[in-house]
N, C-alpha and C positions, 0 to 999 in steps of 0.2 A: 242698530249699528252693526256693521260687518265685523265678524270675529277675526278677519284676516290680519289686521294690525297686531292683535294680541298673539296670534299664532306666530307671526314673524318675530315678535319680541321674545316669545318663549323659545322659538327655534334658535335665536341668537344666543340666549342665555345657556341653553343646553349645549350648543356648539362650543361656547367658551369653557363651560365646565368640562366637557369631554376632552377638549384640546389641552387644558391645563392638567387634567388627570393623566392623560396618556403621556405627556411630556415629562412630568415629575415621576410618574411610574417608570418610564424608560430609564431615567437616571438612577433611581433607587434599585430597579431590577438588575441592571447591568453592573453598577458599581458596588451596591450593597449585597446583591444576591450572587454575583459571579466573581467580581474582582476581589472583594473583601475575603471570601473563603480561600481564594488562591493565595493571597498574601499571607493569610493565617497559616496556610499549609507549607509556607516556605518558598513559594513560587514568586514570579514577578509578572506583571502585566506588560505585554509588549506593545499593544496598541488598543485604542478605543475608537470605534467608528459608530457615530449616531447619524441617522437621518433626522432632518428637522421635523418631519411629520410622520415618518414611518418608524420602523424598529431600529435595531442596531445590534452590535456585538462587541465583545472584547476578546482579544487573543492573549494567551499567556504561555509561560514556559516554566519548567522546573528541572533541575538537574536530574533528580530521580522521578521517573514517571509516576503519575498519580495512581494509587490503588483504586479498586472498584468502588469502595465506599467513599473515597475522597472524590472520585469523579461524579458520583451521584450527589454528593453534597454541593459541589460546584455547579452542576447542571440544574439542580432543582432549587437552589437557593433563591433565585428570582421569583419563582412561582410561590414559594413559601412566604416571602415578604409581601407579595401581592395579596395573598389570602389573609395574612394578619392585618395588613393595612385596610383592606376592604371590610373585614369584620369590625375593626376598631372604628372606622368612619360610620358604619351603620349603627354602632352602639352610641356614638356621639350624638346622633340625630335625636336620641331620646332625652338629651339634656334640656332642661328648661330654658337655658340661655339661648340654645340653638333654635328651639321651637318658636321663640319670639322674633327671630330674624328670618323672614321668608326666603331670601336669596341664600343665606347661609345654610338653611335646612335643605333646600333643594340641591345646593351644591354638594353637601355631604351625602345626601341620599343618592344623588346621581353618581358621584365619584365612588362611593362604596359599592354601588351596584355594578358599575363598570369593572372595577378591580376584581370583585368577587367572581363575577361571571366569566371574565376573561381568563382568570387564573384556573378556574375549574374546567373551562372548555379547553384551554391550551394544554393542561395536564392530561386530560383524557384523550384528546385528539393526537397530540404529539407522541404520547406513550404508545398509542396503537400504530400510528403511521411511521414513527421513527424519524421525526424531523425536529429541528430546534432543540429546545431544552429536554424533550422526551427521547432523544436519540439513545443515550446511554441506558435509560430505563427500559426502552423497548428491547435492546439487546440483552439486558440482564434478565428480563421476564420471559422473553421469547413467546412461546405459545400460551404461556400463562397470563399474558397481559390483560386479557379480558376480565380476569378476576379483579383487576384494578380499574380498568376503563369503565366497566358497567356501573359499579357503585359510584364512582366520581361523576359520571354522566347523570345518574339519577339525582345526586345531590345538586348538580348544576340545574337540572330541570325544576326541582322543588324550589331552589333559590331564585330562579328566574321568575316563577309564579309569585312568590312572596315579595320579592323586591319590586316587581312591576305593579303589583296591587298597592303596595305602600306608596311608591312614587306617584303613580297616577292618582291615587287618593289625595295626595298632597296638592297635585296640580289641578284637580277637577274644580276646586273652588276658584281658581284663577280664571277659568273660562266661563265667566258669568253670562247669563242671557241665553243659554241653550239647554236643551234637554240632556239627560245623562249620556245617552248614546252619542249625541252630537258632540258633547264635550270630550268624550273619549276619542272620538274620531279626529277632532282638531288636535288633541294632544299627540296622538299617534302621527299625525301629519307633521307636527313640529319636530317630533323625535326623528322622523324620516328625513326631514330637511337638514337637521343637524348632523345626523349620521351620514347623509349623502355628501354634505360639504366636507366632512372629515375624511371620508373615503376618497373624494376627489383629490384632496391634498396628498393623501397617503400614496395612492396608486399613481398619481401624476408625478410625484417626486421619484418613486421607484422607476418609472419609465424614463425620466430625464437623467437620473443618476444611477444607472445600472451598476451593480456591484457583484462581481462573481463570487466573492467569499460569502456574502450574505445570501445570495441565491443558492449556494452550495449548502449552507447551514440549514436553510429552510426547505431543502429538497427532501421529498419523502423517500423512505427506504425502498419501496417497490420501484420507484423511478431510478434509484441508484443501482438496484440489481439489474434492471433492464439496460441501463447505460453501460454497465460492466459487460453484459452479454453482447452488446453492440460492439464494444471495443474488441472483444475476443473474435467476433465475426470479421471485423475489419482486418485484424492481424492474420487471421486464417486465410482470408482472400489474398492478402499481400504475399503470404508465404507460398501461395499457389501461383503467384505471378499475375494476379488480376486485381488491379487497383480499382475499388468500387467508386463510381462517380457520386456526386452530391445527391442526386435524385434517388439513387439506389440506397444510399445511407439513410436518407430521410424516410424512405418507405420501410426499410428494415427497422428503423427506430420506432415507427408507429406500430408495427406488428409486435415487436418485443414489449413495448410499454402496455399494449393491450393484453398481451399474454400474461405479464407479471402483475397487472393492476389488481390491487386489493379492493375489497368492498369499501364503498365510500362512508366508512364509519364516522369520520370527522364531520362530513356533510350532514349525516343523519342526526348527529348530536346537536349540531347548530340549528337544524330545523326543529328538533324537539325543544330546545331552549327557546327558540323564537315563538313557537306555538304556546309554550307555557307562559311566556311574557304576555302574549295577546290575551290568553285566558285570564291571567291576573289583572290585566288592564280592564277587561270586560266586567269583572265582578268588583272592581274597586269602588269604594264609597268615599265621598269627600271627608276629609278630616275636620273634626270640630275645632274651631279656632284658627284654621288656616287662613292665609291672606286671601282676600276676595278679588284681587286684580293682579294681572301680570305687571311687574315693575316697568316703569317708563324707560325710554331709551337712556336718559341721563343716569339712571340707576345702574345701567350695565357698563358704565365707564370703568368702575373699579374691577369687575371681573375681566374686562378686556385688557386692562393694564396687567393684571396677574397672568393672564394667558400669554401676553406678549413677553413678559419676563420669563415665563416657563420655557417658551420657545428659544429665547435668547440664551437661557442657561444650557439647553441642549447643545446649541451651537458653540458656546464657549467651551464646554467640557470636551466636545469632539475635537476641538483645536488644540487641546493641551497635550 
């Protein structure tokens, strides 16, 4: 019997778990990690913007500007909540009641893995490159930021190996009728299909619903520096009575961005985590007592309903 139907069902389950996790994490990250600290510090939230399948942001204001420690609390609150939630979910997977429910165990393992690895990667990458939640942290640490980035990246790599080994060990028993190497390969294919579907929704929505504020928040610091240099160049040319045309501006922008570009530390961290996950998957062993078959399509109805409700929650909160 071809394993393809099982691979597709597994990919569907992993996609639903990932979608539910990312949507609930977005709400908790932004409202619990950013908005709640702002309110606790006497400020008020002026707007909430969520993408249905991508990220989001909140804007806020306070009469007195936030001090450095307050800005760090607000900017890093979301990552802290993700780390705590990821660790809690991975701990829950050890409970006997969860072990008896194959879909629940895979869901908690998958969600915990996604949250933990995303938080560790986001913390290390954004702190180095100065985008998103790591913007304030990068400016506070300056040239010392590698003292934070490297240890966090190492923890992320170790966590990637351990989580992948555990998750693939759980799923190996589901892919019956194949050798160990083949089972791992089919599982990785299912993970790739699920991740690809999620990425298509994410980047597709970002392309259709371009948002300048979100793009600015996620812009790296080296790009910001290059763009400020470009603006100075344009103003200088105008002061000399020579308005640069669009082609000249684009060419100058390419030169400046190449000049100020930092080493691709974030990309290297992502590759290292990915390789660690592959190694963890390669050495995984089926867990004793794990389910011996991927759940049938009808068993995926409940995860599908939960995922739809999570997406709906994001849409509703964004409209408030």
